[in-house]
Phi, psi and omega in degrees: 000135182290145181285325183230145175246126175242125178264122178252113181252104182204138180283350179266115177299326179300314180295316180300316180292322180297316178299315181301318180293329184279342185267154179300158183295335182279005179261126177272113181264121178256138185243141173226138184261356176208168184296320181295314178296320179298314180298320178299317180290328176301314183290323185271326186264341182049063183292160177280332179216144175244128173250116191237120174287145183281322182255108184226154173282165178067312179209119185292163175301325177298316180293321177297316179303316180298320178295320178299320183293341181281344186235113182306324181291334176276329178300333183285348181278125177303136184235130174245116176274135179240139174193149173275353183232082183303325183297330178290326178291313182293333178291323183279326186256117184297324177237076188297145170069014177287321185248000180213164176264161179232138172227128180278143177268144352285156182228158178260169182303315182299317179296319180298311182295322177295320179295320179295317178298317180297316180297320179296317179297314181296321179294322179293322183276347184292129177291145177295136183246135174279137179255127181297146180288131178291345181286343182240076180293145179248156177093176183276125182293329179291326177294321178295319179297319179296319179295317178298317180297318178297320178294321177298320178295320178297318179297316179299316179298316180295321177298321176297318178296321179297316178300319177298318179294322178298317179297318179297321179295318178299317178297318181295317178297318178297318178298315180296320179298320179298317182292332181280344181287000000 
């Protein structure tokens, strides 16, 4: 039986295999290819360390991180956030890297092991946090509804912008293909 369980949540099989190859043989590496599967494995497998990609299908790394923050027993698990785009992580998290370690992709074995050590140290030093009960909501419900509506509008606007960017990308690729002929 392996002494340690490390859960690697990444949609890239290459990254999952690379992490597995970099870790000692006595480490049991559990793999998840999307955020939803990863969150389920966090709850069922109780890993010693979580390695979480920020950009994932079905449930993003950000959403998984938020779910972890809701449960004190999950907050105690050392977390290593992985991303090839550090600026996206820092944009989402107001106080980045306070409770988890970060490793940029691609990474080498030394960087991986240092990130795991850093995450373990941060998890040990983290004060236990009380989580408010969802049964006792605070604040004005109409204000919450207004905030939710505003967020829905922002999401709709962003989806429109994404579609526009996709069209521009298709045009750009077509232009480049023409120039290469």
